[in-house]
C-alpha positions in Angstrom: -133.8 -3.0 29.5 -130.0 -2.2 28.6 -128.3 -5.0 26.9 -125.2 -6.1 28.8 -123.1 -6.7 25.6 -123.8 -3.3 24.3 -122.7 -1.7 27.7 -119.6 -3.8 27.7 -118.9 -2.6 24.1 -119.4 1.1 24.9 -117.0 0.8 27.9 -114.4 -0.9 25.8 -114.6 1.9 23.0 -114.3 4.6 25.6 -111.3 2.9 27.4 -109.7 2.7 23.8 -110.2 6.3 23.1 -108.8 7.5 26.2 -105.7 5.3 25.5 -105.5 6.8 22.2 -105.7 10.3 23.6 -103.2 9.5 26.2 -100.7 8.2 23.6 -101.2 11.1 21.3 -100.7 13.5 24.0 -97.6 11.8 25.0 -96.3 11.8 21.4 -97.0 15.5 21.2 -95.2 16.3 24.3 -92.1 14.1 23.3 -92.1 16.0 19.9 -92.5 19.4 21.3 -89.6 18.5 23.8 -87.5 17.5 20.8 -88.4 20.7 19.1 -87.5 22.8 22.2 -84.2 20.9 22.5 -83.3 21.4 18.7 -84.0 25.0 18.9 -81.9 25.3 22.1 -79.1 23.7 20.2 -79.3 25.9 17.3 -79.5 28.7 19.5 -76.2 27.5 21.3 -74.5 26.8 18.0 -75.5 30.2 16.5 -74.0 32.0 19.5 -70.8 29.9 19.0 -70.7 30.6 15.4 -71.0 34.4 16.1 -68.1 34.1 18.5 -65.1 34.5 16.3 -62.3 32.2 16.8 -59.0 33.8 18.0 -56.7 34.6 15.1 -53.4 32.9 15.1 -50.1 34.4 15.8 -49.3 34.3 12.1 -52.7 36.0 11.2 -52.1 38.9 13.8 -48.6 39.4 12.3 -50.0 39.7 8.9 -52.8 41.9 10.0 -50.3 44.3 11.3 -48.4 44.3 8.1 -50.9 44.8 5.2 -49.2 47.5 3.4 -45.6 46.3 3.1 -43.9 47.4 -0.1 -40.5 46.0 -1.6 -39.7 49.6 -2.7 -38.6 48.3 -6.2 -40.1 46.7 -9.2 -39.5 43.2 -10.1 -39.5 43.2 -13.9 -38.6 39.7 -14.9 -40.7 38.1 -12.2 -43.6 40.2 -13.4 -42.9 39.2 -17.1 -42.8 35.4 -16.2 -45.9 35.6 -14.2 -47.8 37.5 -16.8 -46.7 35.2 -19.5 -47.8 32.3 -17.4 -44.3 31.0 -17.6 -42.7 29.1 -15.0 -41.2 31.5 -12.2 -38.2 29.9 -10.5 -37.2 31.7 -7.2 -33.9 30.8 -5.4 -33.7 31.7 -1.6 -30.2 31.9 -0.1 -29.2 32.7 3.4 -28.5 31.2 6.8 -30.5 29.0 9.1 -33.4 31.4 8.7 -33.6 30.1 5.2 -33.2 26.5 6.0 -35.9 26.8 8.4 -34.1 25.9 11.6 -36.3 24.1 14.4 -39.5 23.6 12.3 -40.7 20.2 11.8 -40.8 19.8 8.0 -39.7 21.8 4.9 -43.4 22.6 4.3 -43.1 25.1 7.3 -39.9 27.0 6.1 -40.6 30.5 4.8 -39.5 29.9 1.2 -42.1 27.0 1.0 -44.8 29.1 2.7 -44.0 31.8 0.2 -44.4 29.4 -2.7 -47.8 28.3 -1.5 -49.1 31.7 -1.0 -47.8 32.9 -4.5 -49.5 30.0 -6.0 -52.6 31.1 -4.3 -52.4 34.5 -5.3 -51.5 33.6 -9.0 -53.5 30.2 -9.6 -52.4 30.1 -13.2 -48.7 30.5 -12.2 -46.2 27.8 -12.2 -43.7 28.5 -9.4 -40.6 26.8 -8.4 -38.7 27.4 -5.2 -35.0 26.3 -4.5 -34.0 26.6 -0.9 -30.3 27.2 -0.9 -30.1 28.2 2.7 -27.0 27.2 5.0 -26.9 27.1 8.8 -24.1 29.6 9.9 -24.0 31.4 6.6 -22.4 34.9 6.5 -22.5 37.5 3.9 -19.2 36.4 2.4 -20.2 32.8 2.5 -23.5 33.5 0.6 -21.4 35.5 -2.2 -18.9 32.7 -2.3 -21.9 30.3 -3.2 -23.9 32.3 -5.8 -22.5 30.6 -8.7 -23.0 27.3 -7.7 -26.2 27.5 -5.4 -28.0 30.3 -6.9 -27.2 31.1 -10.5 -26.8 27.4 -11.6 -30.5 27.0 -11.3 -31.3 29.7 -13.7 -33.6 31.8 -11.3 -35.9 34.7 -12.3 -35.7 36.0 -8.5 -33.3 35.7 -5.8 -34.2 36.3 -2.2 -31.2 37.0 -0.3 -31.5 36.8 3.5 -28.4 38.3 5.0 -26.4 40.0 7.9 -27.7 38.2 11.1 -24.6 35.9 11.7 -22.3 38.5 10.7 -23.2 40.8 13.6 -24.7 38.4 16.2 -21.9 36.4 17.0 -19.6 39.0 18.0 -18.7 40.2 14.5 -18.7 43.8 13.0 -20.6 45.5 10.4 -17.9 47.9 9.3 -16.7 47.3 5.7 -19.5 45.0 4.9 -21.5 47.4 2.7 -19.2 47.1 -0.2 -19.5 43.4 0.1 -23.3 43.5 -0.1 -23.1 45.9 -3.0 -20.7 43.5 -4.9 -23.0 40.7 -4.2 -26.1 42.4 -5.4 -24.3 43.5 -8.6 -23.4 39.9 -9.5 -26.8 38.9 -9.2 -28.2 41.7 -11.3 -25.4 41.0 -14.0 -27.2 37.7 -14.3 -30.5 39.3 -15.2 -32.2 38.4 -12.1 -34.7 40.2 -9.9 -33.3 40.5 -6.3 -34.9 41.1 -3.0 -32.9 41.6 0.2 -34.3 40.2 3.5 -32.9 41.9 6.7 -32.4 40.8 10.0 -35.0 39.3 12.5 -36.4 41.3 15.4 -35.1 38.8 18.1 -33.3 39.0 21.5 -30.0 37.9 20.2 -30.0 40.2 17.4 -31.0 43.2 19.6 -28.3 42.4 22.0 -25.8 43.0 19.4 -24.4 46.6 19.1 -24.1 46.3 15.5 -27.5 45.2 14.4 -28.7 48.8 13.7 -25.5 49.5 11.6 -26.3 46.2 9.4 -30.0 47.2 9.1 -28.9 50.7 7.5 -26.4 48.9 5.2 -29.0 46.5 3.9 -31.6 49.3 3.3 -29.0 51.6 1.9 -27.9 48.9 -0.7 -31.4 48.1 -1.6 -32.1 51.8 -2.4 -28.8 52.5 -4.0 -29.0 49.4 -6.2 -32.8 49.6 -6.9 -33.5 46.1 -5.7 -36.4 45.1 -3.4 -36.2 45.1 0.5 -38.1 42.9 2.5 -38.0 44.4 6.1 -38.4 41.4 8.3 -37.1 43.4 11.3 -39.7 45.9 11.0 -42.6 43.2 10.3 -41.8 41.4 13.5 -41.7 44.8 15.4 -44.9 45.8 14.0 -46.6 42.6 15.2 -45.3 43.0 18.6 -46.5 46.4 18.7 -50.0 45.0 17.6 -50.2 42.8 20.8 -48.2 39.7 20.2 -46.0 38.6 22.9 -42.2 39.2 22.2 -41.9 35.3 21.9 -44.7 34.6 19.6 -42.6 34.9 16.3 -39.4 33.7 18.0 -38.2 30.3 18.8 -37.0 29.1 22.0 -33.4 30.1 21.1 -34.1 33.8 21.1 -32.9 33.9 17.5 -34.6 32.0 14.9 -38.2 32.3 13.8 -40.9 30.3 15.3 -43.3 28.3 13.2 -45.6 31.2 13.3 -42.7 33.6 12.5 -41.8 31.6 9.3 -45.4 31.6 8.3 -45.9 35.3 8.6 -42.5 36.1 6.8 -43.4 33.7 3.9 -47.0 34.9 3.2 -46.0 38.5 3.8 -43.3 38.2 1.3 -45.5 36.6 -1.1 -48.0 39.4 -0.8 -45.3 41.9 -1.3 -44.0 40.3 -4.5 -47.5 40.1 -5.8 -48.1 43.6 -5.2 -44.9 44.6 -7.0 -45.8 42.7 -9.9 -49.5 43.5 -10.5 
């Protein structure tokens, strides 16, 4: 005769095992579901990581201008950098130098140039003075050389010039001698010189004199054996590489956009670096 208590205990233990098996099966199912979800997330994340981010306008501009040369040595700049001495740069010019329309000084081309040079020469001490003035002409810059350039004791001067002289109804005739005189006055002070030409922008292109001014600046740089930073060509190459015509130019059709200043500043720093290595 079967003992009723033993039968009850056996049924109880069987139900307990069934509950445990059900619980374990549920836990296993939940764990597998989490694993599948995790693998799916990793797969999606991996696919996203493999999709490259679209390069910025400034990066496209830089990629189109990887082999820019200033066309001249920068002996004083090289000596200062190689000696780990402070390199002082003065940028003079018009509103393209002041950085018209950007939100902060950090976005101007001289400050972008300084940061890029510091990245390229981590041991260097680099100071940049921005002596730009809105509406500046070639004659206006020359008249300020003593007070706003040489008074700072620069090692390198970047002179951005020519845009206002031809854009606002002026003419380039007779300006070559003035540019030569200005360059020679800077060289007489023992500084390295880089000339920065016009921007490739609608208002510049609308001037019948822009190509004459471009030729003047290039000829003087070659004649006086100073550096030439061809901003006009840099911007044109970027457009040929696929940038829209307004990517590097602000709403006014003349000044650089933030991306334009960024590309100009970094490209100039890289050209300086290549000239002094």
